[in-house]
RORO-10692 format. One record per residue (C-alpha): residue number from 1; residue in three letters; x negated, y, z. Coordinates in Angstrom, 3 decimals, decimal comma. Layout:
REM residues N
   marba   zamar          X          Y          Z
     NUM     ALA          X          Y          Z
...
END
This chain:
REM residues 118
   marba   zamar          X          Y          Z
       1     UNK     22,905     -9,654      6,073
       2     UNK     19,939     -8,104      4,322
       3     UNK     20,304     -7,955      0,572
       4     UNK     17,474     -8,786     -1,776
       5     UNK     17,099     -5,113     -2,684
       6     UNK     16,882     -4,148      0,999
       7     UNK     14,273     -6,834      1,546
       8     UNK     12,220     -5,731     -1,467
       9     UNK     12,356     -2,096     -0,411
      10     UNK     11,497     -3,039      3,172
      11     UNK      8,427     -4,956      2,028
      12     UNK      7,242     -2,019     -0,069
      13     UNK      7,907      0,448      2,762
      14     UNK      5,977     -1,736      5,221
      15     UNK      2,956     -2,091      2,968
      16     UNK      2,883      1,626      2,163
      17     UNK      3,162      2,459      5,825
      18     UNK      0,305      0,074      6,672
      19     UNK     -1,922      1,633      4,009
      20     UNK     -1,171      5,107      5,365
      21     UNK     -2,432      4,268      8,862
      22     UNK     -5,852      5,138     10,178
      23     UNK     -8,460      2,386      9,821
      24     UNK     -8,174      0,748     13,239
      25     UNK     -4,385      0,668     13,064
      26     UNK     -4,198     -0,574      9,485
      27     UNK     -6,558     -3,473     10,137
      28     UNK     -4,430     -4,519     13,099
      29     UNK     -1,488     -5,043     10,725
      30     UNK     -3,279     -8,047      9,207
      31     UNK     -4,210    -11,376     10,815
      32     UNK     -7,738    -11,424     12,235
      33     UNK     -8,652    -14,616     10,396
      34     UNK     -7,814    -13,077      7,008
      35     UNK     -9,880    -10,842      4,785
      36     UNK     -7,883     -7,884      6,009
      37     UNK     -8,831     -5,228      3,422
      38     UNK     -8,063     -7,679      0,601
      39     UNK     -4,749     -8,677      2,162
      40     UNK     -3,666     -5,047      2,467
      41     UNK     -4,203     -4,427     -1,235
      42     UNK     -2,621     -7,719     -2,276
      43     UNK      0,443     -7,166     -0,092
      44     UNK      1,024     -3,742     -1,598
      45     UNK      0,485     -5,005     -5,145
      46     UNK      2,906     -7,891     -4,655
      47     UNK      5,553     -5,642     -3,112
      48     UNK      5,200     -3,058     -5,869
      49     UNK      5,532     -5,618     -8,665
      50     UNK      8,584     -7,132     -6,986
      51     UNK     10,311     -3,789     -6,487
      52     UNK      9,571     -2,330     -9,910
      53     UNK     10,573     -5,602    -11,557
      54     UNK     13,664     -6,192     -9,443
      55     UNK     14,883     -2,627     -8,971
      56     UNK     13,659     -0,705    -12,027
      57     UNK     16,175      2,143    -11,629
      58     UNK     15,629      2,676     -7,904
      59     UNK     12,946      5,371     -8,200
      60     UNK     12,450      8,705     -9,904
      61     UNK      9,577      9,212    -12,327
      62     UNK      7,622     11,154     -9,696
      63     UNK      8,071      8,353     -7,182
      64     UNK      6,915      5,699     -9,658
      65     UNK      3,914      7,868    -10,523
      66     UNK      2,967      8,166     -6,836
      67     UNK      3,241      4,393     -6,387
      68     UNK      1,278      3,722     -9,564
      69     UNK     -1,465      6,181     -8,540
      70     UNK     -2,046      4,131     -5,406
      71     UNK     -1,892      0,839     -7,327
      72     UNK     -4,373      2,182     -9,881
      73     UNK     -6,841      3,236     -7,205
      74     UNK     -6,684     -0,171     -5,521
      75     UNK     -7,103     -1,898     -8,893
      76     UNK    -10,106      0,281     -9,726
      77     UNK    -11,622     -0,521     -6,344
      78     UNK    -11,116     -4,231     -7,032
      79     UNK    -12,514     -4,172    -10,537
      80     UNK    -15,523     -2,059     -9,657
      81     UNK    -17,356     -5,201     -8,493
      82     UNK    -18,264     -3,271     -5,401
      83     UNK    -17,857     -5,716     -2,567
      84     UNK    -18,828     -3,027     -0,086
      85     UNK    -15,374     -1,488     -0,620
      86     UNK    -13,683     -4,606      0,745
      87     UNK    -15,188     -4,736      4,210
      88     UNK    -13,617     -3,589      7,445
      89     UNK    -16,452     -1,086      7,791
      90     UNK    -15,470      0,417      4,425
      91     UNK    -11,863      0,781      5,568
      92     UNK    -13,219      2,888      8,426
      93     UNK    -15,859      4,878      6,576
      94     UNK    -15,635      4,804      2,777
      95     UNK    -14,099      7,833      1,012
      96     UNK    -12,107      5,522     -1,281
      97     UNK    -10,182      4,189      1,712
      98     UNK     -9,467      7,748      2,872
      99     UNK     -8,086      8,328     -0,613
     100     UNK     -5,948      5,171     -0,264
     101     UNK     -4,508      6,505      3,008
     102     UNK     -3,774      9,894      1,457
     103     UNK     -2,073      8,401     -1,610
     104     UNK     -0,005      6,085      0,580
     105     UNK      1,106      9,052      2,689
     106     UNK      2,002     11,027     -0,440
     107     UNK      4,027      8,100     -1,789
     108     UNK      5,876      7,737      1,524
     109     UNK      6,677     11,432      1,454
     110     UNK      7,922     11,348     -2,157
     111     UNK     10,076      8,339     -1,351
     112     UNK     11,539     10,106      1,681
     113     UNK     10,294      7,366      3,987
     114     UNK      9,058      8,803      7,255
     115     UNK      6,426      6,859      9,174
     116     UNK      8,925      5,814     11,836
     117     UNK     11,215      4,306      9,151
     118     UNK      8,735      1,589      8,218
END
């Protein structure tokens, strides 16, 4: 049986892994009928809040910083009132989404979660 902590960590791992994928692959992780870029950010944000709230002692300071760096970037992208950042084309071409992928990969590395573990 999966414990709540395993489930929370699994959700976070899955969302980080999705955000680390190249554009075509990451978009395929979300339902076609959804606003896929938005859903990616929301899924990560929800998973992060749940994990940090439910398992506050699970991560080192460096790991929390890596996760928060990614969350901050996504929040800044959301609050910038720049709707062009939230299109599928932007996920493919905008430098901010390349930065998202890089920060997600760094967080996975700091957490010791290889891509195949997700």
